[in-house]
C-alpha positions as CSV (number, residue, x, y, z in Angstrom):
1,M,83.2,72.1,90.2
2,N,86.2,69.8,90.1
3,R,88.0,71.9,87.6
4,K,91.2,73.8,88.5
5,I,90.7,77.6,88.9
6,A,93.1,80.4,88.0
7,F,92.8,84.0,89.2
8,I,94.3,86.4,86.7
9,T,94.7,90.1,87.4
10,G,95.2,92.6,84.5
11,A,93.3,90.3,82.2
12,T,92.0,93.0,79.9
13,S,95.0,93.2,77.6
14,G,98.5,92.0,76.8
15,F,99.9,89.2,78.8
16,G,96.9,88.9,81.1
17,R,94.5,88.3,78.2
18,A,96.9,85.9,76.5
19,T,97.3,84.0,79.8
20,A,93.6,83.8,80.2
21,R,93.3,82.3,76.8
22,R,96.0,79.7,77.5
23,F,94.5,78.7,80.7
24,A,91.1,78.3,79.0
25,E,92.7,76.1,76.3
26,A,94.0,73.9,79.1
27,G,90.6,73.6,80.7
28,W,91.0,75.8,83.8
29,A,88.0,77.8,85.1
30,L,88.9,81.5,85.3
31,V,88.5,84.4,87.6
32,L,89.5,87.4,85.5
33,T,90.0,90.9,86.9
34,G,91.0,94.3,85.4
35,R,90.0,97.9,85.5
36,R,88.2,98.0,82.1
37,S,84.7,96.3,82.5
38,E,83.9,96.3,78.8
39,R,87.1,94.4,78.0
40,L,86.4,91.9,80.8
41,R,82.9,91.2,79.5
42,A,84.2,90.7,76.0
43,L,86.9,88.3,77.2
44,E,84.3,86.5,79.3
45,E,82.0,86.2,76.3
46,E,84.9,84.8,74.2
47,L,86.0,82.2,76.8
48,A,82.8,81.2,78.4
49,S,82.0,78.6,75.7
50,Q,85.2,76.8,76.7
51,V,85.3,77.1,80.5
52,P,83.5,78.6,83.4
53,V,84.5,82.3,83.7
54,H,83.8,84.8,86.5
55,V,84.9,88.5,85.9
56,G,85.3,91.3,88.4
57,T,86.2,94.9,87.7
58,L,89.1,95.6,90.1
59,D,91.8,98.1,90.8
60,V,94.4,96.1,92.6
61,R,95.7,99.2,94.4
62,D,92.5,99.1,96.5
63,A,93.1,96.5,99.2
64,E,89.5,96.6,100.5
65,A,88.1,96.1,96.9
66,V,90.4,93.2,96.5
67,K,89.2,91.6,99.8
68,T,85.6,92.3,98.9
69,L,85.9,90.7,95.4
70,V,87.7,87.6,96.8
71,A,85.2,87.2,99.7
72,G,82.3,87.5,97.2
73,L,83.4,84.9,94.7
74,P,80.6,82.5,93.8
75,E,80.9,79.0,95.3
76,G,82.2,77.5,92.1
77,F,85.1,79.9,91.8
78,R,86.5,80.0,95.4
79,A,89.0,77.1,95.3
80,I,91.8,79.1,93.5
81,R,94.8,77.0,92.7
82,C,96.8,79.4,90.6
83,L,97.3,83.2,90.9
84,V,98.7,85.1,87.9
85,N,99.5,88.5,89.4
86,N,99.7,90.3,86.1
87,A,98.2,93.8,86.7
88,G,100.7,96.5,86.1
89,L,101.5,99.6,84.2
90,A,104.3,101.8,83.0
91,L,103.9,105.6,83.1
92,A,107.5,106.5,82.4
93,P,108.5,106.5,78.7
94,E,111.2,109.1,79.4
95,P,114.3,109.0,81.5
96,A,113.6,108.5,85.2
97,Q,114.7,112.0,86.3
98,K,112.1,113.5,84.0
99,V,109.2,111.4,85.2
100,D,106.7,113.1,87.6
101,L,107.0,111.7,91.1
102,Q,103.3,111.0,91.2
103,D,103.7,108.7,88.2
104,W,106.3,106.7,90.2
105,H,103.9,106.4,93.1
106,T,101.1,105.2,90.8
107,M,103.4,102.6,89.3
108,I,104.6,101.4,92.8
109,D,101.0,101.3,94.0
110,T,99.9,99.2,91.1
111,N,102.9,97.0,90.3
112,I,104.0,96.3,93.9
113,T,101.3,97.2,96.4
114,G,98.6,95.7,94.1
115,L,100.6,92.5,93.8
116,V,100.8,92.3,97.6
117,N,97.1,93.1,98.1
118,V,95.9,90.3,95.8
119,T,98.5,87.8,97.1
120,H,97.6,88.5,100.7
121,A,93.8,88.1,100.0
122,L,94.3,84.8,98.2
123,L,97.0,83.2,100.5
124,P,94.5,81.3,102.7
125,T,93.0,79.7,99.6
126,L,96.3,79.1,97.8
127,I,98.1,77.4,100.8
């Protein structure tokens, strides 16, 4: 496959889904990840008529799962040229002092640690 490949986390909704659609319009092959398998499959079905798509259910907080997914990419999806580290969440609709500390840790694990896990796993390919 001579096509450019983008790896997008959090592709099941919002910015991630919109980004996947834009990259598909531009002709990029896609590796799409997210926690909701049914949404990933629906997006794969939508975009597969335009470009090659590989999906993987993934919680970016799990470093081993990230490594396993990256190591197991099919041959035609390994030469990642662009990473869109989009996975994230917000669990704090109220003032910070009223938010449960565990919600803070969940957000940090997803929004920061998850970003680091995916970036670290893909750096050898991206460099």
